[in-house]
All heavy atoms as a GROMACS GRO file, in nm:
protein
  581
    1MET      N    1   2.635   0.398   0.210
    1MET     CA    2   2.692   0.388   0.339
    1MET      C    3   2.786   0.276   0.361
    1MET      O    4   2.887   0.277   0.423
    1MET     CB    5   2.586   0.386   0.441
    1MET     CG    6   2.519   0.518   0.468
    1MET     SD    7   2.407   0.527   0.608
    1MET     CE    8   2.257   0.530   0.530
    2SER      N    9   2.740   0.157   0.312
    2SER     CA   10   2.818   0.027   0.328
    2SER      C   11   2.920   0.011   0.216
    2SER      O   12   2.989  -0.090   0.222
    2SER     CB   13   2.723  -0.085   0.329
    2SER     OG   14   2.665  -0.088   0.205
    3GLY      N   15   2.934   0.113   0.124
    3GLY     CA   16   3.033   0.097   0.016
    3GLY      C   17   2.983   0.021  -0.102
    3GLY      O   18   3.057   0.000  -0.200
    4GLU      N   19   2.857  -0.026  -0.101
    4GLU     CA   20   2.793  -0.086  -0.215
    4GLU      C   21   2.750   0.006  -0.328
    4GLU      O   22   2.722   0.129  -0.280
    4GLU     CB   23   2.662  -0.164  -0.178
    4GLU     CG   24   2.674  -0.275  -0.071
    4GLU     CD   25   2.546  -0.334  -0.030
    4GLU    OE1   26   2.453  -0.301  -0.092
    4GLU    OE2   27   2.543  -0.403   0.056
    5HIS      N   28   2.769  -0.034  -0.438
    5HIS     CA   29   2.725   0.054  -0.553
    5HIS      C   30   2.584   0.045  -0.573
    5HIS      O   31   2.532  -0.079  -0.586
    5HIS     CB   32   2.799   0.014  -0.676
    5HIS     CG   33   2.750   0.097  -0.795
    5HIS    ND1   34   2.766   0.229  -0.816
    5HIS    CD2   35   2.676   0.053  -0.917
    5HIS    CE1   36   2.715   0.278  -0.934
    5HIS    NE2   37   2.658   0.170  -0.984
    6ARG      N   38   2.511   0.141  -0.556
    6ARG     CA   39   2.357   0.139  -0.581
    6ARG      C   40   2.331   0.209  -0.702
    6ARG      O   41   2.370   0.319  -0.726
    6ARG     CB   42   2.294   0.197  -0.465
    6ARG     CG   43   2.308   0.121  -0.336
    6ARG     CD   44   2.216   0.181  -0.227
    6ARG     NE   45   2.187   0.058  -0.145
    6ARG     CZ   46   2.064   0.013  -0.112
    6ARG    NH1   47   1.959   0.074  -0.152
    6ARG    NH2   48   2.053  -0.077  -0.030
    7ARG      N   49   2.239   0.145  -0.772
    7ARG     CA   50   2.199   0.200  -0.894
    7ARG      C   51   2.104   0.322  -0.869
    7ARG      O   52   2.012   0.305  -0.791
    7ARG     CB   53   2.134   0.098  -0.973
    7ARG     CG   54   2.112   0.142  -1.120
    7ARG     CD   55   2.038   0.029  -1.206
    7ARG     NE   56   1.899   0.040  -1.154
    7ARG     CZ   57   1.813  -0.058  -1.168
    7ARG    NH1   58   1.855  -0.174  -1.202
    7ARG    NH2   59   1.687  -0.048  -1.121
    8PHE      N   60   2.127   0.434  -0.940
    8PHE     CA   61   2.048   0.546  -0.919
    8PHE      C   62   1.909   0.518  -0.988
    8PHE      O   63   1.906   0.465  -1.103
    8PHE     CB   64   2.105   0.671  -0.980
    8PHE     CG   65   2.018   0.807  -0.958
    8PHE    CD1   66   1.996   0.856  -0.837
    8PHE    CD2   67   1.962   0.844  -1.073
    8PHE    CE1   68   1.919   0.968  -0.825
    8PHE    CE2   69   1.886   0.966  -1.064
    8PHE     CZ   70   1.855   1.016  -0.928
    9GLY      N   71   1.795   0.569  -0.953
    9GLY     CA   72   1.663   0.562  -1.017
    9GLY      C   73   1.580   0.450  -0.965
    9GLY      O   74   1.488   0.415  -1.037
   10GLY      N   75   1.605   0.392  -0.844
   10GLY     CA   76   1.522   0.287  -0.790
   10GLY      C   77   1.383   0.340  -0.754
   10GLY      O   78   1.298   0.254  -0.726
   11PHE      N   79   1.361   0.472  -0.755
   11PHE     CA   80   1.242   0.520  -0.716
   11PHE      C   81   1.139   0.532  -0.837
   11PHE      O   82   1.033   0.568  -0.820
   11PHE     CB   83   1.262   0.656  -0.655
   11PHE     CG   84   1.318   0.759  -0.744
   11PHE    CD1   85   1.235   0.842  -0.822
   11PHE    CD2   86   1.455   0.769  -0.765
   11PHE    CE1   87   1.284   0.929  -0.912
   11PHE    CE2   88   1.502   0.858  -0.856
   11PHE     CZ   89   1.421   0.939  -0.929
   12MET      N   90   1.198   0.514  -0.963
   12MET     CA   91   1.111   0.548  -1.088
   12MET      C   92   0.990   0.458  -1.094
   12MET      O   93   0.886   0.508  -1.128
   12MET     CB   94   1.212   0.509  -1.195
   12MET     CG   95   1.313   0.628  -1.223
   12MET     SD   96   1.254   0.790  -1.231
   12MET     CE   97   1.172   0.787  -1.401
   13LEU      N   98   0.996   0.325  -1.073
   13LEU     CA   99   0.884   0.239  -1.084
   13LEU      C  100   0.781   0.283  -0.997
   13LEU      O  101   0.660   0.296  -1.040
   13LEU     CB  102   0.920   0.093  -1.072
   13LEU     CG  103   0.813  -0.010  -1.101
   13LEU    CD1  104   0.747   0.008  -1.233
   13LEU    CD2  105   0.857  -0.151  -1.074
   14PRO      N  106   0.793   0.299  -0.863
   14PRO     CA  107   0.700   0.333  -0.768
   14PRO      C  108   0.640   0.470  -0.805
   14PRO      O  109   0.513   0.495  -0.806
   14PRO     CB  110   0.768   0.344  -0.635
   14PRO     CG  111   0.868   0.246  -0.647
   14PRO     CD  112   0.922   0.258  -0.794
   15ALA      N  113   0.721   0.568  -0.857
   15ALA     CA  114   0.674   0.696  -0.901
   15ALA      C  115   0.585   0.693  -1.020
   15ALA      O  116   0.473   0.746  -1.030
   15ALA     CB  117   0.798   0.790  -0.931
   16ILE      N  118   0.616   0.603  -1.117
   16ILE     CA  119   0.536   0.575  -1.239
   16ILE      C  120   0.399   0.520  -1.200
   16ILE      O  121   0.293   0.566  -1.247
   16ILE     CB  122   0.611   0.490  -1.343
   16ILE    CG1  123   0.728   0.575  -1.398
   16ILE    CG2  124   0.512   0.450  -1.456
   16ILE    CD1  125   0.823   0.492  -1.479
   17VAL      N  126   0.403   0.425  -1.097
   17VAL     CA  127   0.280   0.367  -1.057
   17VAL      C  128   0.180   0.462  -0.993
   17VAL      O  129   0.058   0.473  -1.019
   17VAL     CB  130   0.305   0.252  -0.966
   17VAL    CG1  131   0.170   0.198  -0.902
   17VAL    CG2  132   0.354   0.128  -1.051
   18VAL      N  133   0.240   0.548  -0.899
   18VAL     CA  134   0.160   0.651  -0.837
   18VAL      C  135   0.107   0.752  -0.926
   18VAL      O  136  -0.002   0.792  -0.922
   18VAL     CB  137   0.250   0.717  -0.725
   18VAL    CG1  138   0.175   0.837  -0.672
   18VAL    CG2  139   0.275   0.614  -0.607
   19ILE      N  140   0.193   0.792  -1.027
   19ILE     CA  141   0.148   0.900  -1.126
   19ILE      C  142   0.026   0.833  -1.222
   19ILE      O  143  -0.067   0.903  -1.238
   19ILE     CB  144   0.266   0.934  -1.204
   19ILE    CG1  145   0.356   1.023  -1.126
   19ILE    CG2  146   0.218   1.016  -1.333
   19ILE    CD1  147   0.488   1.053  -1.194
   20ALA      N  148   0.049   0.710  -1.251
   20ALA     CA  149  -0.052   0.641  -1.328
   20ALA      C  150  -0.180   0.638  -1.252
   20ALA      O  151  -0.294   0.659  -1.307
   20ALA     CB  152  -0.013   0.513  -1.374
   21GLY      N  153  -0.180   0.604  -1.122
   21GLY     CA  154  -0.299   0.593  -1.044
   21GLY      C  155  -0.370   0.736  -1.019
   21GLY      O  156  -0.492   0.745  -1.023
   22VAL      N  157  -0.294   0.841  -1.014
   22VAL     CA  158  -0.352   0.976  -0.989
   22VAL      C  159  -0.410   1.018  -1.115
   22VAL      O  160  -0.518   1.074  -1.124
   22VAL     CB  161  -0.238   1.070  -0.946
   22VAL    CG1  162  -0.285   1.209  -0.956
   22VAL    CG2  163  -0.191   1.043  -0.807
   23VAL      N  164  -0.354   0.989  -1.232
   23VAL     CA  165  -0.404   1.025  -1.368
   23VAL      C  166  -0.530   0.946  -1.379
   23VAL      O  167  -0.642   1.002  -1.426
   23VAL     CB  168  -0.309   0.999  -1.480
   23VAL    CG1  169  -0.369   1.008  -1.608
   23VAL    CG2  170  -0.200   1.104  -1.473
   24TYR      N  171  -0.548   0.823  -1.346
   24TYR     CA  172  -0.666   0.748  -1.369
   24TYR      C  173  -0.773   0.800  -1.279
   24TYR      O  174  -0.894   0.802  -1.320
   24TYR     CB  175  -0.634   0.594  -1.340
   24TYR     CG  176  -0.748   0.512  -1.345
   24TYR    CD1  177  -0.815   0.474  -1.466
   24TYR    CD2  178  -0.814   0.458  -1.229
   24TYR    CE1  179  -0.919   0.396  -1.467
   24TYR    CE2  180  -0.930   0.392  -1.230
   24TYR     CZ  181  -0.986   0.342  -1.362
   24TYR     OH  182  -1.094   0.284  -1.365
   25ALA      N  183  -0.732   0.823  -1.157
   25ALA     CA  184  -0.843   0.889  -1.068
   25ALA      C  185  -0.893   1.014  -1.110
   25ALA      O  186  -1.014   1.039  -1.101
   25ALA     CB  187  -0.787   0.894  -0.927
   26LEU      N  188  -0.814   1.110  -1.169
   26LEU     CA  189  -0.852   1.223  -1.207
   26LEU      C  190  -0.944   1.209  -1.332
   26LEU      O  191  -1.053   1.284  -1.349
   26LEU     CB  192  -0.735   1.318  -1.245
   26LEU     CG  193  -0.661   1.382  -1.136
   26LEU    CD1  194  -0.534   1.446  -1.184
   26LEU    CD2  195  -0.733   1.465  -1.057
   27ILE      N  196  -0.919   1.127  -1.428
   27ILE     CA  197  -0.993   1.092  -1.538
   27ILE      C  198  -1.127   1.036  -1.496
   27ILE      O  199  -1.236   1.082  -1.552
   27ILE     CB  200  -0.922   1.013  -1.645
   27ILE    CG1  201  -0.808   1.076  -1.707
   27ILE    CG2  202  -1.029   0.958  -1.748
   27ILE    CD1  203  -0.720   0.983  -1.784
   28ALA      N  204  -1.126   0.950  -1.406
   28ALA     CA  205  -1.252   0.884  -1.357
   28ALA      C  206  -1.343   0.984  -1.285
   28ALA      O  207  -1.464   0.985  -1.299
   28ALA     CB  208  -1.216   0.768  -1.273
   29ALA      N  209  -1.270   1.072  -1.212
   29ALA     CA  210  -1.357   1.183  -1.142
   29ALA      C  211  -1.416   1.265  -1.241
   29ALA      O  212  -1.531   1.314  -1.219
   29ALA     CB  213  -1.260   1.255  -1.048
   30ARG      N  214  -1.346   1.312  -1.344
   30ARG     CA  215  -1.404   1.393  -1.449
   30ARG      C  216  -1.514   1.334  -1.523
   30ARG      O  217  -1.619   1.401  -1.560
   30ARG     CB  218  -1.297   1.437  -1.542
   30ARG     CG  219  -1.338   1.542  -1.634
   30ARG     CD  220  -1.237   1.587  -1.746
   30ARG     NE  221  -1.092   1.596  -1.681
   30ARG     CZ  222  -0.988   1.572  -1.767
   30ARG    NH1  223  -1.007   1.543  -1.896
   30ARG    NH2  224  -0.870   1.592  -1.718
   31ASN      N  225  -1.514   1.204  -1.546
   31ASN     CA  226  -1.607   1.129  -1.625
   31ASN      C  227  -1.732   1.096  -1.530
   31ASN      O  228  -1.830   1.061  -1.589
   31ASN     CB  229  -1.556   1.003  -1.685
   31ASN     CG  230  -1.461   1.044  -1.795
   31ASN    OD1  231  -1.466   1.148  -1.855
   31ASN    ND2  232  -1.384   0.944  -1.834
   32GLY      N  233  -1.716   1.102  -1.403
   32GLY     CA  234  -1.820   1.068  -1.307
   32GLY      C  235  -1.832   0.929  -1.280
   32GLY      O  236  -1.931   0.872  -1.237
   33THR      N  237  -1.731   0.848  -1.318
   33THR     CA  238  -1.732   0.708  -1.291
   33THR      C  239  -1.674   0.674  -1.159
   33THR      O  240  -1.668   0.548  -1.127
   33THR     CB  241  -1.665   0.625  -1.409
   33THR    OG1  242  -1.523   0.678  -1.416
   33THR    CG2  243  -1.734   0.641  -1.536
   34LEU      N  244  -1.618   0.760  -1.083
   34LEU     CA  245  -1.552   0.731  -0.960
   34LEU      C  246  -1.655   0.739  -0.858
   34LEU      O  247  -1.713   0.840  -0.838
   34LEU     CB  248  -1.435   0.830  -0.937
   34LEU     CG  249  -1.358   0.817  -0.816
   34LEU    CD1  250  -1.266   0.681  -0.839
   34LEU    CD2  251  -1.244   0.937  -0.792
   35SER      N  252  -1.664   0.644  -0.775
   35SER     CA  253  -1.767   0.639  -0.672
   35SER      C  254  -1.703   0.563  -0.542
   35SER      O  255  -1.608   0.490  -0.547
   35SER     CB  256  -1.888   0.566  -0.697
   35SER     OG  257  -1.854   0.423  -0.735
   36ALA      N  258  -1.755   0.618  -0.439
   36ALA     CA  259  -1.707   0.558  -0.301
   36ALA      C  260  -1.754   0.417  -0.278
   36ALA      O  261  -1.863   0.381  -0.311
   36ALA     CB  262  -1.752   0.646  -0.182
   37ALA      N  263  -1.672   0.330  -0.226
   37ALA     CA  264  -1.691   0.195  -0.203
   37ALA      C  265  -1.773   0.186  -0.058
   37ALA      O  266  -1.725   0.257   0.032
   37ALA     CB  267  -1.565   0.117  -0.201
   38ALA      N  268  -1.863   0.100  -0.060
   38ALA     CA  269  -1.931   0.075   0.076
   38ALA      C  270  -1.840  -0.024   0.141
   38ALA      O  271  -1.835  -0.155   0.095
   38ALA     CB  272  -2.070   0.028   0.056
   39LEU      N  273  -1.791   0.002   0.266
   39LEU     CA  274  -1.702  -0.093   0.334
   39LEU      C  275  -1.778  -0.158   0.448
   39LEU      O  276  -1.846  -0.095   0.514
   39LEU     CB  277  -1.577  -0.022   0.386
   39LEU     CG  278  -1.480   0.031   0.283
   39LEU    CD1  279  -1.367   0.110   0.348
   39LEU    CD2  280  -1.432  -0.083   0.200
   40LYS      N  281  -1.759  -0.287   0.459
   40LYS     CA  282  -1.825  -0.365   0.564
   40LYS      C  283  -1.723  -0.366   0.682
   40LYS      O  284  -1.609  -0.324   0.669
   40LYS     CB  285  -1.851  -0.510   0.520
   40LYS     CG  286  -1.954  -0.521   0.405
   40LYS     CD  287  -1.973  -0.669   0.365
   40LYS     CE  288  -1.876  -0.696   0.259
   40LYS     NZ  289  -1.896  -0.825   0.192
   41PRO      N  290  -1.764  -0.408   0.798
   41PRO     CA  291  -1.676  -0.416   0.916
   41PRO      C  292  -1.552  -0.490   0.896
   41PRO      O  293  -1.441  -0.453   0.952
   41PRO     CB  294  -1.770  -0.466   1.029
   41PRO     CG  295  -1.906  -0.430   0.990
   41PRO     CD  296  -1.907  -0.443   0.839
   42VAL      N  297  -1.569  -0.599   0.816
   42VAL     CA  298  -1.445  -0.678   0.792
   42VAL      C  299  -1.344  -0.605   0.705
   42VAL      O  300  -1.220  -0.607   0.728
   42VAL     CB  301  -1.481  -0.810   0.704
   42VAL    CG1  302  -1.357  -0.893   0.670
   42VAL    CG2  303  -1.565  -0.907   0.808
   43ASN      N  304  -1.394  -0.518   0.607
   43ASN     CA  305  -1.310  -0.436   0.526
   43ASN      C  306  -1.235  -0.334   0.620
   43ASN      O  307  -1.122  -0.299   0.594
   43ASN     CB  308  -1.388  -0.384   0.416
   43ASN     CG  309  -1.450  -0.474   0.326
   43ASN    OD1  310  -1.572  -0.476   0.316
   43ASN    ND2  311  -1.376  -0.566   0.262
   44TRP      N  312  -1.307  -0.270   0.712
   44TRP     CA  313  -1.251  -0.171   0.805
   44TRP      C  314  -1.144  -0.224   0.881
   44TRP      O  315  -1.033  -0.171   0.913
   44TRP     CB  316  -1.355  -0.103   0.889
   44TRP     CG  317  -1.435   0.001   0.810
   44TRP    CD1  318  -1.562  -0.021   0.772
   44TRP    CD2  319  -1.392   0.120   0.776
   44TRP    NE1  320  -1.606   0.096   0.712
   44TRP    CE2  321  -1.499   0.177   0.696
   44TRP    CE3  322  -1.281   0.193   0.772
   44TRP    CZ2  323  -1.496   0.302   0.645
   44TRP    CZ3  324  -1.269   0.313   0.716
   44TRP    CH2  325  -1.371   0.364   0.645
   45ALA      N  326  -1.170  -0.360   0.936
   45ALA     CA  327  -1.066  -0.428   1.015
   45ALA      C  328  -0.948  -0.464   0.933
   45ALA      O  329  -0.829  -0.447   0.967
   45ALA     CB  330  -1.119  -0.565   1.061
   46GLY      N  331  -0.962  -0.491   0.795
   46GLY     CA  332  -0.854  -0.504   0.708
   46GLY      C  333  -0.764  -0.386   0.679
   46GLY      O  334  -0.640  -0.389   0.693
   47LEU      N  335  -0.842  -0.271   0.677
   47LEU     CA  336  -0.764  -0.140   0.671
   47LEU      C  337  -0.684  -0.115   0.795
   47LEU      O  338  -0.574  -0.060   0.773
   47LEU     CB  339  -0.869  -0.027   0.634
   47LEU     CG  340  -0.928  -0.004   0.493
   47LEU    CD1  341  -1.028   0.096   0.494
   47LEU    CD2  342  -0.801   0.013   0.408
   48ALA      N  343  -0.754  -0.134   0.906
   48ALA     CA  344  -0.668  -0.117   1.031
   48ALA      C  345  -0.544  -0.207   1.036
   48ALA      O  346  -0.440  -0.166   1.084
   48ALA     CB  347  -0.757  -0.143   1.155
   49LEU      N  348  -0.566  -0.339   0.992
   49LEU     CA  349  -0.448  -0.429   1.002
   49LEU      C  350  -0.350  -0.386   0.900
   49LEU      O  351  -0.220  -0.399   0.934
   49LEU     CB  352  -0.509  -0.567   0.962
   49LEU     CG  353  -0.403  -0.681   0.983
   49LEU    CD1  354  -0.358  -0.692   1.130
   49LEU    CD2  355  -0.472  -0.814   0.952
   50MET      N  356  -0.388  -0.332   0.782
   50MET     CA  357  -0.282  -0.281   0.691
   50MET      C  358  -0.205  -0.170   0.745
   50MET      O  359  -0.082  -0.154   0.730
   50MET     CB  360  -0.351  -0.245   0.552
   50MET     CG  361  -0.390  -0.356   0.466
   50MET     SD  362  -0.486  -0.299   0.314
   50MET     CE  363  -0.355  -0.204   0.245
   51ALA      N  364  -0.278  -0.072   0.812
   51ALA     CA  365  -0.210   0.035   0.863
   51ALA      C  366  -0.112   0.001   0.972
   51ALA      O  367   0.005   0.054   0.983
   51ALA     CB  368  -0.311   0.140   0.924
   52ALA      N  369  -0.155  -0.106   1.054
   52ALA     CA  370  -0.058  -0.146   1.168
   52ALA      C  371   0.062  -0.220   1.099
   52ALA      O  372   0.173  -0.211   1.148
   52ALA     CB  373  -0.138  -0.252   1.249
   53GLY      N  374   0.037  -0.289   0.988
   53GLY     CA  375   0.142  -0.354   0.920
   53GLY      C  376   0.248  -0.258   0.854
   53GLY      O  377   0.368  -0.287   0.855
   54VAL      N  378   0.192  -0.152   0.803
   54VAL     CA  379   0.279  -0.050   0.744
   54VAL      C  380   0.374   0.009   0.861
   54VAL      O  381   0.491   0.028   0.826
   54VAL     CB  382   0.202   0.049   0.669
   54VAL    CG1  383   0.286   0.186   0.639
   54VAL    CG2  384   0.134   0.001   0.544
   55VAL      N  385   0.315   0.040   0.964
   55VAL     CA  386   0.389   0.094   1.082
   55VAL      C  387   0.500   0.001   1.114
   55VAL      O  388   0.610   0.027   1.144
   55VAL     CB  389   0.297   0.141   1.194
   55VAL    CG1  390   0.371   0.168   1.329
   55VAL    CG2  391   0.214   0.250   1.153
   56ALA      N  392   0.456  -0.122   1.142
   56ALA     CA  393   0.555  -0.220   1.188
   56ALA      C  394   0.665  -0.257   1.078
   56ALA      O  395   0.778  -0.295   1.115
   56ALA     CB  396   0.491  -0.350   1.218
   57ALA      N  397   0.634  -0.230   0.955
   57ALA     CA  398   0.734  -0.259   0.842
   57ALA      C  399   0.836  -0.154   0.839
   57ALA      O  400   0.951  -0.190   0.785
   57ALA     CB  401   0.660  -0.262   0.703
   58PHE      N  402   0.827  -0.050   0.920
   58PHE     CA  403   0.942   0.049   0.914
   58PHE      C  404   1.011   0.048   1.038
   58PHE      O  405   1.096   0.138   1.066
   58PHE     CB  406   0.870   0.198   0.909
   58PHE     CG  407   0.828   0.225   0.758
   58PHE    CD1  408   0.693   0.231   0.724
   58PHE    CD2  409   0.931   0.245   0.662
   58PHE    CE1  410   0.657   0.258   0.597
   58PHE    CE2  411   0.892   0.268   0.524
   58PHE     CZ  412   0.757   0.281   0.487
   59MET      N  413   1.007  -0.059   1.124
   59MET     CA  414   1.064  -0.073   1.243
   59MET      C  415   1.210  -0.129   1.215
   59MET      O  416   1.240  -0.162   1.104
   59MET     CB  417   1.002  -0.172   1.342
   59MET     CG  418   0.874  -0.125   1.384
   59MET     SD  419   0.895   0.023   1.482
   59MET     CE  420   0.727   0.059   1.517
   60LYS      N  421   1.301  -0.131   1.305
   60LYS     CA  422   1.439  -0.169   1.284
   60LYS      C  423   1.457  -0.317   1.287
   60LYS      O  424   1.547  -0.371   1.216
   60LYS     CB  425   1.525  -0.104   1.400
   60LYS     CG  426   1.543   0.050   1.393
   60LYS     CD  427   1.623   0.086   1.280
   60LYS     CE  428   1.629   0.242   1.277
   60LYS     NZ  429   1.694   0.297   1.163
   61LYS      N  430   1.394  -0.397   1.367
   61LYS     CA  431   1.413  -0.532   1.390
   61LYS      C  432   1.363  -0.610   1.268
   61LYS      O  433   1.249  -0.588   1.219
   61LYS     CB  434   1.349  -0.581   1.508
   61LYS     CG  435   1.423  -0.546   1.641
   61LYS     CD  436   1.362  -0.606   1.760
   61LYS     CE  437   1.419  -0.560   1.888
   61LYS     NZ  438   1.364  -0.630   2.005
   62PRO      N  439   1.442  -0.710   1.209
   62PRO     CA  440   1.405  -0.772   1.089
   62PRO      C  441   1.272  -0.861   1.114
   62PRO      O  442   1.184  -0.872   1.025
   62PRO     CB  443   1.517  -0.866   1.063
   62PRO     CG  444   1.628  -0.800   1.125
   62PRO     CD  445   1.578  -0.726   1.249
   63THR      N  446   1.254  -0.918   1.230
   63THR     CA  447   1.139  -1.005   1.257
   63THR      C  448   1.022  -0.915   1.269
   63THR      O  449   0.913  -0.948   1.216
   63THR     CB  450   1.157  -1.074   1.397
   63THR    OG1  451   1.291  -1.138   1.404
   63THR    CG2  452   1.055  -1.174   1.424
   64VAL      N  453   1.022  -0.799   1.332
   64VAL     CA  454   0.911  -0.711   1.331
   64VAL      C  455   0.875  -0.661   1.205
   64VAL      O  456   0.755  -0.647   1.154
   64VAL     CB  457   0.935  -0.588   1.430
   64VAL    CG1  458   0.824  -0.487   1.438
   64VAL    CG2  459   0.966  -0.641   1.573
   65ARG      N  460   0.974  -0.628   1.111
   65ARG     CA  461   0.950  -0.591   0.971
   65ARG      C  462   0.880  -0.686   0.897
   65ARG      O  463   0.776  -0.666   0.822
   65ARG     CB  464   1.080  -0.557   0.913
   65ARG     CG  465   1.138  -0.426   0.969
   65ARG     CD  466   1.274  -0.392   0.903
   65ARG     NE  467   1.241  -0.337   0.771
   65ARG     CZ  468   1.338  -0.289   0.702
   65ARG    NH1  469   1.462  -0.299   0.719
   65ARG    NH2  470   1.305  -0.234   0.581
   66LEU      N  471   0.920  -0.812   0.916
   66LEU     CA  472   0.858  -0.932   0.841
   66LEU      C  473   0.708  -0.954   0.893
   66LEU      O  474   0.626  -0.966   0.807
   66LEU     CB  475   0.933  -1.067   0.874
   66LEU     CG  476   0.873  -1.186   0.799
   66LEU    CD1  477   0.865  -1.175   0.656
   66LEU    CD2  478   0.954  -1.315   0.847
   67MET      N  479   0.696  -0.939   1.017
   67MET     CA  480   0.550  -0.950   1.070
   67MET      C  481   0.467  -0.831   1.023
   67MET      O  482   0.343  -0.850   0.990
   67MET     CB  483   0.548  -0.954   1.229
   67MET     CG  484   0.626  -1.076   1.280
   67MET     SD  485   0.562  -1.247   1.212
   67MET     CE  486   0.411  -1.250   1.301
   68GLY      N  487   0.523  -0.717   1.004
   68GLY     CA  488   0.440  -0.608   0.955
   68GLY      C  489   0.408  -0.629   0.810
   68GLY      O  490   0.297  -0.593   0.764
   69VAL      N  491   0.502  -0.677   0.733
   69VAL     CA  492   0.467  -0.705   0.589
   69VAL      C  493   0.363  -0.816   0.582
   69VAL      O  494   0.269  -0.816   0.503
   69VAL     CB  495   0.587  -0.748   0.506
   69VAL    CG1  496   0.555  -0.805   0.377
   69VAL    CG2  497   0.692  -0.632   0.500
   70LEU      N  498   0.368  -0.919   0.664
   70LEU     CA  499   0.259  -1.019   0.659
   70LEU      C  500   0.125  -0.977   0.711
   70LEU      O  501   0.030  -1.001   0.650
   70LEU     CB  502   0.310  -1.146   0.751
   70LEU     CG  503   0.424  -1.222   0.705
   70LEU    CD1  504   0.467  -1.315   0.808
   70LEU    CD2  505   0.393  -1.294   0.572
   71ALA      N  506   0.128  -0.874   0.802
   71ALA     CA  507   0.008  -0.820   0.852
   71ALA      C  508  -0.057  -0.732   0.745
   71ALA      O  509  -0.181  -0.732   0.727
   71ALA     CB  510   0.030  -0.737   0.978
   72CYS      N  511   0.020  -0.656   0.674
   72CYS     CA  512  -0.023  -0.578   0.572
   72CYS      C  513  -0.090  -0.667   0.456
   72CYS      O  514  -0.193  -0.635   0.405
   72CYS     CB  515   0.097  -0.500   0.504
   72CYS     SG  516   0.034  -0.358   0.410
   73GLY      N  517  -0.022  -0.771   0.430
   73GLY     CA  518  -0.079  -0.872   0.318
   73GLY      C  519  -0.215  -0.924   0.375
   73GLY      O  520  -0.308  -0.924   0.291
   74VAL      N  521  -0.226  -0.974   0.483
   74VAL     CA  522  -0.339  -1.025   0.531
   74VAL      C  523  -0.451  -0.916   0.534
   74VAL      O  524  -0.567  -0.946   0.505
   74VAL     CB  525  -0.323  -1.074   0.674
   74VAL    CG1  526  -0.457  -1.118   0.739
   74VAL    CG2  527  -0.236  -1.198   0.680
   75GLY      N  528  -0.414  -0.798   0.577
   75GLY     CA  529  -0.510  -0.687   0.577
   75GLY      C  530  -0.569  -0.660   0.432
   75GLY      O  531  -0.682  -0.628   0.416
   76ALA      N  532  -0.471  -0.662   0.334
   76ALA     CA  533  -0.511  -0.639   0.196
   76ALA      C  534  -0.612  -0.744   0.154
   76ALA      O  535  -0.704  -0.726   0.079
   76ALA     CB  536  -0.385  -0.632   0.109
   77ILE      N  537  -0.581  -0.872   0.195
   77ILE     CA  538  -0.677  -0.973   0.155
   77ILE      C  539  -0.813  -0.957   0.209
   77ILE      O  540  -0.924  -0.974   0.161
   77ILE     CB  541  -0.622  -1.116   0.195
   77ILE    CG1  542  -0.507  -1.149   0.113
   77ILE    CG2  543  -0.726  -1.232   0.190
   77ILE    CD1  544  -0.418  -1.265   0.162
   78LEU      N  545  -0.815  -0.907   0.334
   78LEU     CA  546  -0.954  -0.876   0.401
   78LEU      C  547  -1.022  -0.770   0.331
   78LEU      O  548  -1.142  -0.768   0.322
   78LEU     CB  549  -0.931  -0.836   0.540
   78LEU     CG  550  -0.883  -0.953   0.640
   78LEU    CD1  551  -0.861  -0.907   0.776
   78LEU    CD2  552  -0.989  -1.055   0.646
   79VAL      N  553  -0.942  -0.665   0.293
   79VAL     CA  554  -1.008  -0.554   0.217
   79VAL      C  555  -1.067  -0.601   0.088
   79VAL      O  556  -1.176  -0.567   0.043
   79VAL     CB  557  -0.917  -0.439   0.219
   79VAL    CG1  558  -0.970  -0.322   0.119
   79VAL    CG2  559  -0.888  -0.382   0.344
   80ILE      N  560  -0.988  -0.669   0.003
   80ILE     CA  561  -1.020  -0.704  -0.133
   80ILE      C  562  -1.116  -0.813  -0.146
   80ILE      O  563  -1.216  -0.812  -0.219
   80ILE     CB  564  -0.891  -0.730  -0.217
   80ILE    CG1  565  -0.800  -0.600  -0.218
   80ILE    CG2  566  -0.924  -0.771  -0.356
   80ILE    CD1  567  -0.668  -0.624  -0.276
   81CYS      N  568  -1.093  -0.925  -0.066
   81CYS     CA  569  -1.165  -1.049  -0.096
   81CYS      C  570  -1.293  -1.065  -0.003
   81CYS      O  571  -1.385  -1.133  -0.050
   81CYS     CB  572  -1.077  -1.179  -0.074
   81CYS     SG  573  -0.938  -1.171  -0.192
   82LEU      N  574  -1.299  -1.011   0.104
   82LEU     CA  575  -1.400  -1.038   0.195
   82LEU      C  576  -1.516  -0.921   0.193
   82LEU      O  577  -1.490  -0.814   0.155
   82LEU     CB  578  -1.366  -1.063   0.333
   82LEU     CG  579  -1.281  -1.198   0.354
   82LEU    CD1  580  -1.244  -1.212   0.497
   82LEU    CD2  581  -1.350  -1.312   0.298
   0.00000   0.00000   0.00000
């Protein structure tokens, strides 16, 4: 749209990561090693913060997008570390 030359195939790395995750999940489910994680209230709050951050990251204003990315990162820390 802006006249810039964009390289085709920028979707390849995310697609490979998603495919690898799905394959790993299928193998783990077949072997019986896939189990549900027990989430504490802090983890649920982190998931909610991540979801709010993802929604804000798709807004038009750059400041709101930045705040959404930061909220998503803080939510991920809450889910993983606490």
